N, C-alpha and C positions, 0 to 999 in steps of 0.2 A: 688929055687929062694929066694934070694935077700930080701927084705920085705924094704920102706923105713921107716925113724922117723916119720914122717907124718900121714902114715897109717897109723899103728903100734897102735899108739897112738887115733886114730879115732878106730881101730876096739876093743881097749880097752874099754871107755866108753862105746862102742855099749854091748862088753859085759856084762858090768856092769851094764845098762840099764837093759839086756833081764833078770837079774838072779834079778833083784830089782823087774819086774813088775811080774816075777809070782813067791814072794814072797808078796806081799801085794798090797791090790785095792785100798789100800790109795796114795799108794803113787800110782800109774796109774793113780789117778785121780792127784794129783800133778800134775805130769811129764806135765802130758795135758794140767794146767787150767798154767801154767809157759809156755808150746809153745803158748800158745796161746793169752797170754801176753806180752810174747816175736815181734808175729809178730805183734800184735797191736802199739807194739810200733812205731817196722822200720816203720809200713803201715805209722801212725799219722807223722813221720817227714820226707817223699814220701810227704805227700799230705801237708806240713809246709813249704816244699821249695819249690813246686808247684805253691803254693799260693801264694808266697814271694813275684817269680819271679821278678812280672809286678805288686808290689806293687807301686813301686817309681817313671811308667809310669802314671802307673791312677790316684796318687796324681799330676802329672805332668800336667794331661789331666785338674782336676775336678778342682782345685783351680786357682786364681788370680795372679799366682806369676810375677815377675819381668824379664824380659829377662838378662838385664843390671843393675845395681846398679852402680852409678858416685857416686863420694868421693868425699869432696871438704877442701881444712880450708881457713880461711879468711885471708885475701892479706895480715895481719902484721902478721899472721906466717910464713908467706915466705920469704916474706924480711922485716927484722925489722927497716928498718930504719925507 
């Protein structure tokens, strides 16, 4: 059965990690810490996106901003006579 290139790469990484885990407890702890930090970064990114989705709506509801702004020029600017 022919293996796909992506699956073979994952198998190689898994084999490397398993052999390294057997060799050193420090490496095992480092992998666990790295996995935890990675999960924390991804989780905080999703949390940030979730909180930022409604920020404009919350700001508009709490602020007394104008709906329309009308700009005008003095009469001599439009009619130079």
